[in-house]
C-alpha positions in Angstrom: -0.2 -0.2 -0.1 1.1 3.3 -0.8 2.4 6.0 1.8 -0.4 8.2 2.2 0.6 11.7 1.4 -0.5 14.8 3.1 -3.4 16.7 2.6 -2.5 19.5 -0.2 -4.0 22.5 0.2 -6.3 24.7 -1.9 -3.8 26.9 -3.1 -1.4 23.7 -3.8 -4.7 22.1 -5.4 -5.0 25.4 -7.6 -1.7 25.2 -8.3 -0.6 21.5 -9.0 -4.2 21.0 -11.1 -5.6 18.7 -7.6 -2.9 16.7 -5.9 0.1 18.3 -4.8 3.0 16.3 -6.2 6.1 17.2 -4.0 5.6 17.6 -0.4 6.0 21.5 0.3 8.6 23.3 2.5 8.1 24.5 5.9 8.4 28.3 5.4 11.6 29.6 7.3 11.5 31.0 10.7 12.2 34.3 11.2 15.0 35.6 13.2 14.4 37.9 15.6 16.3 41.0 15.0 17.4 43.0 18.7 16.4 47.0 18.1 18.2 49.6 20.0 15.9 51.8 21.8 16.3 55.4 20.3 14.1 58.0 20.5 12.6 59.4 17.5 12.7 58.1 14.0 15.4 56.7 12.7 17.9 58.3 10.0 15.7 61.4 9.7 18.9 63.6 10.2 20.8 62.4 7.2 18.7 64.4 4.6 19.6 67.8 6.9 22.3 69.1 4.8 19.6 68.8 1.9 17.3 71.6 3.6 17.2 75.0 2.0 19.5 77.1 3.2 17.3 79.3 5.0 16.2 77.0 7.1 19.3 75.9 8.1 20.7 79.1 8.5 18.1 80.4 11.0 18.5 76.9 13.0 22.0 77.0 13.2 22.1 80.3 14.1 21.2 80.1 18.0 23.7 77.5 18.3 26.5 77.8 20.1 30.0 77.9 18.6 30.6 74.8 19.7 28.0 73.2 18.4 28.8 74.7 15.3 32.4 73.2 15.6 31.2 69.9 16.6 28.2 70.0 13.8 31.0 70.9 11.3 33.4 67.7 11.4 29.8 64.9 11.6 30.0 64.3 8.0 31.5 65.7 4.7 28.5 67.9 3.7 28.2 69.9 6.7 31.6 71.1 6.4 31.3 71.9 2.8 28.5 73.5 4.6 30.3 75.7 7.5 33.1 75.8 6.1 32.4 77.8 3.4 33.0 81.8 3.6 29.5 82.6 2.7 28.9 80.8 6.1 30.4 83.4 7.7 27.7 85.8 9.3 26.4 82.3 11.0 29.1 81.9 13.2 29.1 85.4 13.5 25.1 85.1 14.3 26.3 82.2 16.5 29.4 83.5 18.1 26.5 86.7 19.6 25.2 84.1 21.5 28.1 84.5 24.0 27.8 87.4 26.1 30.8 89.9 26.3 32.8 87.6 24.0 34.8 90.0 22.1 35.2 90.0 18.5 38.2 87.7 17.2 41.4 88.4 16.1 42.8 90.4 12.9 43.2 88.2 10.1 41.6 85.0 12.3 38.4 83.4 10.6 35.2 82.6 13.1 35.9 78.8 12.4 39.5 79.2 14.1 38.3 81.6 16.5 36.0 79.7 17.9 38.0 76.5 18.3 40.8 79.1 20.3 37.7 79.7 22.4 36.4 76.5 22.9 38.4 73.4 21.8 39.8 72.1 24.6 42.6 70.4 22.6 46.1 71.1 21.7 46.4 72.6 18.4 49.9 71.2 17.9 49.1 67.6 18.6 45.2 67.1 19.0 46.0 66.3 22.9 42.6 66.8 24.6 42.2 68.3 27.7 44.3 71.6 27.3 42.4 74.3 29.2 44.8 77.3 29.1 44.7 79.3 26.0 47.5 81.5 25.2 45.9 84.5 23.7 48.9 86.7 22.6 49.8 83.8 20.3 46.6 82.6 19.6 46.8 79.0 20.3 46.4 75.8 22.9 49.1 73.8 23.4 50.7 70.8 25.2 53.7 71.2 27.2 55.7 69.3 24.5 54.0 71.7 21.7 54.8 74.4 24.4 58.9 73.9 23.8 58.9 72.7 20.4 56.5 75.5 18.7 57.9 78.6 20.4 60.6 80.7 20.7 61.8 83.1 23.0 61.7 86.6 22.5 65.3 87.0 24.0 67.1 84.9 21.3 65.0 86.6 18.1 67.8 88.7 16.3 68.8 88.7 13.0 71.0 90.4 10.2 73.5 93.5 11.9 72.6 93.2 16.1 68.8 93.9 15.0 66.0 93.0 17.2 62.8 92.2 16.0 61.9 90.1 19.3 59.5 93.1 20.4 57.1 93.5 17.8 55.8 90.0 17.6 53.0 89.0 20.2 54.7 87.1 22.6 53.0 85.5 25.9 54.2 83.8 28.9 54.7 80.1 28.8 54.5 78.2 31.7 55.6 74.4 31.7 54.0 72.0 34.3 56.5 69.4 35.3 55.7 66.8 37.4 52.6 68.2 38.7 54.4 71.6 39.5 54.3 74.7 37.5 57.6 76.0 36.4 58.4 79.2 33.8 61.1 78.9 31.8 63.9 80.8 32.4 63.1 83.6 29.4 59.4 83.1 30.4 58.5 85.7 27.1 57.9 83.2 23.6 56.5 83.7 20.5 54.8 81.7 18.0 58.1 79.8 16.2 55.6 80.2 12.5 55.3 84.0 13.1 58.9 84.5 13.8 59.7 82.4 10.5 57.6 84.5 8.5 59.0 87.4 10.5 62.0 86.7 9.7 61.4 85.8 6.0 59.9 89.3 5.8 62.6 91.3 6.8 65.6 89.8 4.7 63.8 91.3 2.0 62.8 94.5 3.0 65.3 97.3 2.0 67.3 99.1 4.2 65.4 102.9 3.7 62.1 100.6 4.3 63.0 99.0 7.6 61.9 101.7 9.8 58.1 101.5 8.6 58.4 97.9 8.4 59.2 97.8 12.1 56.1 100.9 12.5 53.4 98.1 10.9 54.3 95.1 13.0 54.7 96.9 16.1 51.2 98.3 15.8 50.1 95.3 14.7 51.5 93.5 17.5 49.8 96.3 20.0 46.1 95.8 18.6 47.1 91.9 19.4 48.2 92.3 22.9 45.4 94.5 23.8 42.6 92.1 22.0 44.0 89.3 24.2 43.7 91.2 27.2 40.2 91.1 26.2 39.9 87.7 25.5 41.7 86.9 29.1 39.3 88.6 31.3 35.7 87.2 29.1 37.8 83.6 29.0 38.6 84.0 33.2 35.1 85.6 34.1 33.7 82.3 31.9 35.8 80.2 33.9 34.5 82.0 37.0 31.2 82.0 36.1 31.7 78.5 35.8 33.5 77.9 39.3 30.2 79.4 40.8 27.7 77.2 38.6 29.6 74.1 39.8 29.6 75.0 43.5 25.9 75.9 43.4 25.2 72.7 42.6 27.8 71.1 44.7 25.9 72.5 47.3 22.5 72.3 46.2 23.2 68.2 46.6 25.1 68.7 50.0 21.9 70.2 51.5 19.9 67.3 49.5 22.4 64.7 50.9 21.9 66.6 55.0 17.7 66.4 54.8 18.1 62.6 53.6 20.5 62.1 56.6 18.3 64.3 58.8 15.5 61.6 58.4 17.9 58.8 58.6 18.7 60.0 62.3 21.8 61.5 61.9 21.2 65.0 62.6 24.0 65.4 65.5 26.6 64.0 63.4 25.7 66.4 60.3 25.9 69.2 62.9 29.3 68.1 64.0 30.7 68.2 60.3 29.7 71.3 60.1 30.8 72.8 63.5 33.7 71.3 64.1 35.5 68.5 61.5 38.7 69.6 59.7 38.1 69.4 56.3 39.6 65.9 55.5 37.2 64.7 58.3 34.4 66.6 56.6 31.0 65.2 55.4 31.0 67.7 52.2 34.6 66.7 51.1 33.6 63.1 50.6 34.4 62.4 46.9 29.8 61.2 46.4 29.0 64.4 47.8 31.4 66.9 46.5 30.2 66.4 43.0 29.0 68.7 40.6 25.8 66.4 39.4 22.0 67.3 40.9 20.8 64.3 43.3 18.5 62.4 41.9 16.9 59.2 43.9 18.6 57.2 41.9 21.9 58.5 42.7 21.2 58.8 47.3 20.4 55.0 46.7 24.2 54.6 45.3 25.8 56.7 47.5 23.8 56.2 50.8 26.0 52.7 51.7 29.1 54.8 51.5 28.4 58.2 53.4 26.4 55.9 56.0 29.3 54.2 56.6 31.5 57.3 56.8 29.4 58.6 59.1 29.3 55.5 61.6 33.1 55.0 61.3 34.7 58.6 61.2 32.0 60.9 62.1 30.3 59.5 65.1 33.3 58.4 67.1 34.5 61.9 66.8 31.8 63.7 67.6 31.3 61.1 71.0 34.8 62.3 72.3 33.7 65.7 71.6 31.1 65.1 73.7 33.1 63.6 75.9 35.7 66.1 76.2 33.4 68.8 76.9 31.7 66.9 79.5 34.9 66.4 81.0 36.6 69.7 80.9 35.3 71.1 84.0 35.9 68.1 86.1 39.2 67.8 84.3 39.5 71.5 86.0 38.7 69.5 89.7 41.3 67.3 88.9 44.1 70.0 89.0 43.6 70.9 92.1 43.6 67.9 93.9 46.7 66.5 92.2 48.6 70.2 93.6 47.2 69.3 96.7 48.2 65.7 96.2 51.9 66.5 95.4 52.8 68.5 97.7 51.9 65.7 100.6 54.0 63.0 98.1 57.9 63.0 98.0 60.0 62.5 94.3 58.4 62.7 91.1 54.7 63.0 91.0 52.6 61.4 88.5 51.6 64.5 85.5 47.7 65.2 85.9 47.5 63.4 82.8 49.2 60.6 84.1 47.5 60.8 87.5 44.0 60.9 85.6 44.8 57.5 84.0 45.0 55.7 87.2 41.8 53.2 87.3 40.9 54.6 91.0 41.0 58.4 90.2 39.0 57.9 86.6 36.6 55.8 88.6 36.2 59.3 90.7 36.9 61.8 87.6 34.0 59.9 85.5 31.9 57.4 88.1 28.9 55.1 86.4 26.2 57.6 87.7 27.6 60.9 86.5 27.1 62.5 89.6 29.1 65.8 90.4 32.7 66.0 92.5 34.3 68.4 94.0 38.3 68.6 94.9 37.2 66.6 98.4 36.0 63.9 96.3 39.9 62.5 95.7 40.0 62.8 99.2 39.3 59.2 99.6 42.7 58.9 97.4 44.5 60.1 100.5 45.6 57.0 101.9 46.3 55.2 98.7 48.2 57.7 97.4 51.8 56.0 97.8 50.6 52.9 96.7 48.9 54.8 93.5 52.2 56.9 93.1 54.5 53.8 93.6 52.5 51.9 91.1 53.4 54.9 88.9 56.8 54.6 89.1 57.4 51.3 88.7 55.0 51.2 85.2 56.9 54.2 83.8 60.1 52.4 85.0 59.1 49.1 83.2 58.3 50.7 79.6 61.5 52.9 80.0 63.3 49.4 80.7 62.3 47.9 77.8 62.5 50.7 75.9 66.6 51.0 76.2 67.2 47.0 76.1 65.3 47.5 72.6 67.4 50.2 71.4 70.5 49.0 72.9 70.3 45.4 71.3 69.3 46.7 68.0 72.5 47.5 66.7 74.5 45.1 69.4 75.4 41.5 68.6 75.1 40.8 72.0 72.2 41.8 74.6 72.2 43.5 77.9 73.5 40.8 80.7 71.3 39.0 83.2 71.4 41.0 86.5 72.5 44.2 85.0 69.2 46.9 85.0 69.4 48.6 81.0 68.8 51.9 83.1 71.1 51.9 85.5 74.0 51.2 82.7 75.6 54.4 81.9 75.0 54.0 77.8 71.6 55.0 79.4 72.4 58.1 80.8 71.8 60.7 78.2 68.2 61.1 76.6 67.3 63.5 74.3 63.8 65.2 73.7 61.8 64.5 71.1 59.7 67.8 70.8 62.5 70.7 71.8 66.0 68.2 71.2 67.3 69.1 74.3 69.8 66.5 76.2 67.9 64.8 79.8 70.5 63.4 81.9 69.0 60.0 83.5 66.3 58.2 82.3 64.2 58.2 85.5 63.6 60.3 87.0 65.1 62.8 83.9 62.8 61.9 80.9 59.6 61.9 83.3 60.2 65.6 85.0 61.1 67.0 81.9 58.5 69.9 81.2 58.9 71.5 77.5 56.2 69.6 76.7 53.4 71.9 78.0 54.1 74.7 74.9 54.4 72.0 72.4 51.1 70.3 73.0 49.5 74.1 73.4 50.6 75.2 70.0 49.3 71.7 68.8 46.1 71.9 69.7 46.2 75.7 68.8 46.7 75.1 65.6 44.3 72.2 65.5 41.0 73.9 67.2 41.8 70.7 69.1 39.7 68.7 67.1 41.0 65.7 65.2 44.1 65.5 67.7 45.4 62.0 68.9 41.4 61.1 67.5 42.5 57.7 66.0 45.5 56.8 67.9 43.3 55.6 71.1 40.6 53.2 71.5 39.5 54.1 74.8 37.2 57.2 74.2 38.2 58.7 77.2 42.3 58.4 77.0 41.2 60.6 74.1 39.0 63.3 75.5 40.9 63.6 78.8 44.3 64.8 76.5 41.8 67.5 74.6 40.3 68.5 78.5 44.2 68.9 79.7 45.7 69.8 76.8 48.7 67.3 77.4 49.2 63.6 76.2 50.1 60.7 78.5 53.5 60.0 78.9 55.6 57.9 77.1 59.2 56.7 75.6 57.4 57.8 72.4 58.9 61.4 73.5 63.1 60.8 74.4 65.3 59.1 72.2 68.0 57.6 73.4 71.7 59.2 73.4 73.7 56.1 72.9 76.6 57.5 70.3 77.4 60.4 72.5 77.7 58.0 75.5 79.8 55.4 73.7 82.8 56.9 73.1 83.5 58.1 76.4 83.0 54.7 77.4 85.7 53.7 75.0 88.2 56.0 76.3 88.5 54.0 79.4 88.0 50.5 78.0 85.0 49.8 79.4 82.5 47.9 78.2 79.4 49.8 77.0 76.9 47.1 77.4 77.8 46.0 80.9 79.3 49.6 82.7 76.8 51.0 84.6 77.0 54.2 85.8 77.5 53.6 89.2 80.9 52.1 88.0 82.1 55.1 86.3 81.3 56.8 89.5 83.7 54.7 91.4 86.3 55.0 88.0 86.1 58.5 88.6 88.1 59.3 85.5 88.1 62.4 83.5 88.4 62.9 80.1 90.0 65.9 77.6 88.2 66.7 74.6 91.0 66.4 71.2 88.7 68.6 69.3 89.0 71.6 72.3 91.9 71.3 72.9 94.2 74.6 71.7 97.3 76.5 72.4 95.6 78.2 75.4 93.6 75.3 77.5 93.0 72.3 77.6 89.0 71.5 79.1 89.1 68.2 81.4 85.8 67.1 81.9 83.8 64.4 84.3 82.2 61.3 82.4 78.5 63.1 82.0 79.8 66.7 81.2 81.7 64.9 78.6 79.1 62.8 76.9 76.6 66.3 76.7 79.5 68.4 75.2 79.8 65.9 72.4 76.2 66.5 71.8 76.4 70.2 72.0 79.8 70.8 70.4 80.5 67.9 68.6 77.3 67.3 66.6 78.1 68.9 63.8 82.0 70.1 62.7 82.5 73.4 61.8 86.1 75.0 61.0 85.0 78.4 62.3 84.9 76.6 65.8 88.8 75.8 65.3 91.6 78.7 65.9 93.6 77.9 62.6 93.3 75.6 60.2 96.5 73.4 61.6 94.0 72.9 64.6 90.9 72.3 62.4 93.2 69.7 59.8 94.7 67.8 63.1 91.3 67.5 64.9 89.4 66.3 61.9 92.0 63.7 60.8 92.0 62.6 64.4 89.2 59.6 64.4 89.0 59.8 68.3 87.3 62.1 70.3 88.2 61.7 74.4 91.3 61.0 76.1 91.7 59.7 79.4 93.5 61.8 81.5 96.0 60.4 84.1 95.6 59.4 87.2 98.3 62.0 88.0 96.5 64.9 86.1 93.1 64.1 87.6 94.5 63.8 91.4 96.3 67.7 89.9 92.8 69.7 89.1 90.6 68.1 92.1 90.5 71.2 93.9 89.9 72.7 91.2 87.0 70.4 90.8 85.2 71.3 94.2 85.7 74.6 94.0 83.5 74.5 90.5 80.6 72.1 92.4 80.3 75.0 95.3 79.4 77.4 92.9 76.9 75.2 91.2 75.7 74.4 94.3 75.1 77.6 95.2 73.9 79.1 92.1 71.4 75.7 92.4 70.0 77.2 95.6 70.6 81.5 94.8 67.9 80.5 91.7 65.5 77.5 92.1 63.0 77.7 89.2 59.5 78.9 89.9 56.1 76.5 89.3 52.7 78.0 88.6 50.0 75.5 90.7 47.1 76.6 88.1 49.1 75.5 85.3 52.3 73.6 83.8 54.0 76.8 83.5 57.4 77.0 84.7 59.9 80.1 84.5 63.2 80.6 86.3 62.3 84.3 88.6 59.9 85.0 90.7 58.8 88.1 89.4 58.6 86.2 85.5 56.3 83.7 87.2 54.2 86.5 89.4 53.8 88.1 85.6 52.6 85.3 83.9 50.0 84.3 87.2 48.8 88.4 86.9 48.5 87.9 83.0 47.4 84.4 82.2 44.8 83.7 85.1 43.6 87.5 86.0 45.3 87.4 89.9 46.2 91.1 90.5 48.5 90.1 94.0 49.4 86.9 93.5 50.3 85.0 97.0 52.3 82.0 97.9 49.7 79.8 97.3 49.5 80.3 93.6 53.7 79.8 93.1 55.9 77.7 94.5 59.4 76.9 94.1 61.3 74.0 92.6 64.9 73.9 92.8 65.4 70.1 92.6 64.4 71.4 88.9 67.6 73.7 88.2 68.8 72.1 84.7 72.8 72.1 86.5 75.8 71.1 85.0 78.9 70.6 86.1 81.6 73.0 84.6 84.6 72.1 82.8 87.8 72.6 84.7 91.0 74.1 82.4 94.8 73.6 82.6 96.4 76.5 81.1 100.0 76.8 79.3 102.5 78.1 80.9 103.5 80.8 77.8 99.6 82.9 79.3 100.7 83.7 83.2 102.6 87.1 82.0 99.7 87.5 79.4 96.6 86.7 80.9 94.7 89.4 79.1 95.5 87.6 76.0 93.3 84.8 76.9 90.1 83.4 76.1 87.3 84.8 77.9 86.1 82.1 79.3 89.5 81.0 80.5 89.7 84.4 82.3 86.8 84.1 83.7 87.6 79.8 85.0 90.8 81.2 86.1 89.0 84.3 88.8 86.8 81.5 89.8 89.4 79.0 90.8 88.2 76.5 88.1 91.5 76.7 86.1 95.3 76.8 86.9 98.4 76.8 84.9 100.0 73.9 83.5 103.3 74.2 85.9 101.2 75.2 88.9 101.2 73.3 91.8 98.5 72.9 94.3 
């Protein structure tokens, strides 16, 4: 049985006369094409150049010159239309749409002038983003084209020494190098093509016509430079107006973001940002906020996580610390008065008020959990615990210093400090330097703790930063940051001092001692004396004790200066001598012992007669009593200061044993020719002649 075929449609039957002979092909599936979403009808502007000219000119006359430039670069038809000479009136009408835009330069076409004013690209290499316009030479150039397409005005000298640079328009050309702006050494430069043209024309001018030639070119130069001044004024106003417009957009965006944040409950953080935050911590300076784009709902949903994260991680901690500081400031003043009373009852080094506030027992009273009011009497409960608190603080300080010194000594040496020896007892750990005032400090403890340069330093730093952001992200505990701001003083740290081991080590080597095992007590018992080779002169020799020798090395020989020496021979001898110190003989040390006793008596008398006076209201200290009284009157408003407002602290006098001198015998008969400090030492009994016996 033959297979049954498919029933033919009527159309098939009509074609084949009834039954289809072949099976029809299935219809082809149409490919689905994805159409672009384009506004309006596609391709409707392709016939725009074929429209009547009067209609085109009417439309184009309302455009911006920059629009005409862009349009002329789209197709050849538009280029032929817009670059035709007959289209000059069109460019002129478009230029008149720009307020205050001057006329084109003499001999300059309208399209070229529009490109000069509005095209932000180099006229030499077409590099984009060139905002600077050299109006006098009528061009925009990048750094490379400034060098290659301009010439120095001062080098334009032609035949017979004639100088034609003065009648060519010149501009002050700046070259940006590695982010900095540097001027050419000759500054004024002219267009190289104009210089070549002038040179050719000048070569063909007859001698009798040179004056007229120069006069015409100078007139043209003056006209161009005057016109350039008008163009520059317009361009600067245009940039200023644009900057103001962008700033208004940024301000509107910022206000909209502020309103959004206030609705979300961040009003306190926004107010804190506006009143107290520095620029780097300000909400207004955030990159997603300070943009010249209006804020839309879609944009807000995009930048919202970034803004809220900035507030919660940066601004909120600062605001909390600021509020904490305002709360602690009156309490800190009460704590100062309590510490002044406690310091008079204690002996030795007493913690500064900032260090005292960090003690847990003091903090519990200063900042109680119930936020109750406090007074000076509230701290009287600490009187029985005062010795224990001070002892614990001193042990903590010395422990930190011990760790610091051991780390410093082990960083350069192959061996560490031997067991059983405290690093703070070593002679090499005797001299320190303040990291702030750079002055030397004798003794790790109590010297580094009682050093008093920091009030002025911290106060200046607080005043400079207005107290905002200071120490803000260095401490995890808001209390530590807040109390530092309230007291304007940072907690003591070993980072405030540097160990000057390079000044003590040469002294130890001069007497054959090991710097890692010799203690200060060992050096005192050995009782060596040292002479400085660089300071020995033909007049006198200075003899130092070991501590004073190390300080002398820091003060006088930190930097070699040939002007400090008496003559060039001394300079050469001391420069070639690598060793600075030499231990003197025991006989010579015995000989100068009476001189040292006289020096010690004078220093002791000076120490008792000139104590350092301290203010009980602040950390100010002054050498004289009169100076401290003046400070109290002017700073604290106390018209008649009493003994309760200031106190003398003789222990804080900065004393140093002076050297003694051995003077050459040849100066016995001409003492007046000695140096002033040597003559004074002889007068005070702190110097002797070499041949004298005591």
